[in-house]
C-alpha positions in Angstrom: 18.6 18.0 2.0 20.9 16.5 4.6 20.2 14.0 7.4 20.2 16.9 9.8 17.5 18.6 7.7 15.5 15.4 7.7 15.8 15.1 11.5 14.7 18.7 11.9 11.6 18.2 9.6 10.7 15.0 11.4 11.0 16.5 14.9 8.9 19.5 13.9 5.9 17.2 13.4 3.4 17.1 16.3 4.3 14.5 19.1 7.3 13.2 17.1 10.2 11.8 19.1 13.7 10.7 18.4 14.8 7.4 19.8 17.7 5.0 19.5 16.4 1.4 19.9 19.0 0.0 17.5 22.0 1.8 18.9 23.7 5.2 18.5 24.1 4.9 14.7 20.4 5.0 13.7 17.9 7.7 14.8 14.4 6.2 14.8 11.6 8.8 14.6 8.3 7.8 16.2 4.9 9.1 16.9 2.7 7.3 19.4 5.5 4.7 19.8 5.4 3.7 16.1 8.2 4.3 13.6 7.8 6.7 10.7 11.4 7.4 9.8 14.8 5.8 10.3 17.9 7.9 9.7 21.4 6.3 9.6 23.7 8.8 11.3 26.8 7.8 9.4 27.8 6.5 6.0 27.5 7.9 2.5 25.3 8.6 0.8 23.1 9.9 3.5 19.6 8.4 3.4 16.3 8.1 5.3 13.8 5.2 5.4 10.2 6.2 5.2 6.9 4.4 5.3 4.8 4.6 2.1 1.6 3.4 0.6 2.6 0.2 -1.3 1.2 1.4 -4.7 2.8 4.8 -4.3 6.1 3.2 -3.2 6.4 1.5 -6.5 5.5 4.6 -8.5 8.2 6.6 -6.6 10.8 4.0 -7.2 10.1 4.1 -10.9 10.1 8.0 -11.0 13.3 8.6 -8.9 16.7 6.8 -9.0 17.2 7.9 -5.4 14.2 6.1 -4.1 14.7 2.3 -3.5 13.0 -0.5 -1.6 13.5 0.1 2.2 16.9 -1.1 3.4 16.4 -3.6 6.2 12.6 -2.9 6.2 9.5 -4.4 4.7 10.1 -3.6 1.0 6.3 -3.4 0.4 5.7 -0.6 2.9 9.1 1.2 3.2 11.3 3.2 0.8 14.9 4.3 1.3 15.4 7.9 0.0 19.0 8.7 -0.9 19.8 12.2 0.1 22.1 12.9 -2.9 20.0 15.6 -4.6 18.3 13.2 -7.0 15.1 13.7 -5.1 14.1 17.3 -4.6 13.9 18.7 -1.1 10.2 19.5 -1.3 9.5 15.9 -2.4 11.5 14.5 0.5 9.6 16.8 2.9 6.3 15.6 1.4 7.4 11.9 1.8 8.3 12.6 5.5 4.8 14.1 6.1 3.2 11.2 4.2 5.0 8.6 6.3 4.1 10.4 9.5 0.4 10.7 8.4 0.3 7.0 7.5 1.5 6.1 11.0 -0.8 8.6 12.8 -3.8 7.3 10.9 -3.2 3.8 12.1 -2.9 4.8 15.8 -6.0 4.1 18.0 -8.2 7.2 18.3 -7.5 7.4 22.1 -3.7 7.6 21.4 -4.2 10.2 18.7 -6.3 12.3 21.1 -3.8 11.9 23.9 -1.0 13.1 21.6 -3.1 15.8 20.2 -2.6 14.6 16.6 -5.3 14.0 14.0 
């Protein structure tokens, strides 16, 4: 999976938007104004930062060499997933969806209704 694939998966989620609050080098994917993914647009290896349940974040870091504490993020709630093939594409897709769902579930009911997300 490449960073372009990650961006496509993120943007296919309901009400997801791509923003650049930190400059042109990092795409920040949001839903309801809240971040669920950060994608550095340059540098190697390619990677994505994703929100994660704290207990699961630790399990994933133990299970995959390509999943590390979130770079420049709260290490308890964010993982950096290195896109070097060490984490299977379907796992990366699932982690993107999980991150999105975590953020959506924390949005106020009125915002979720306005965005048409559950």
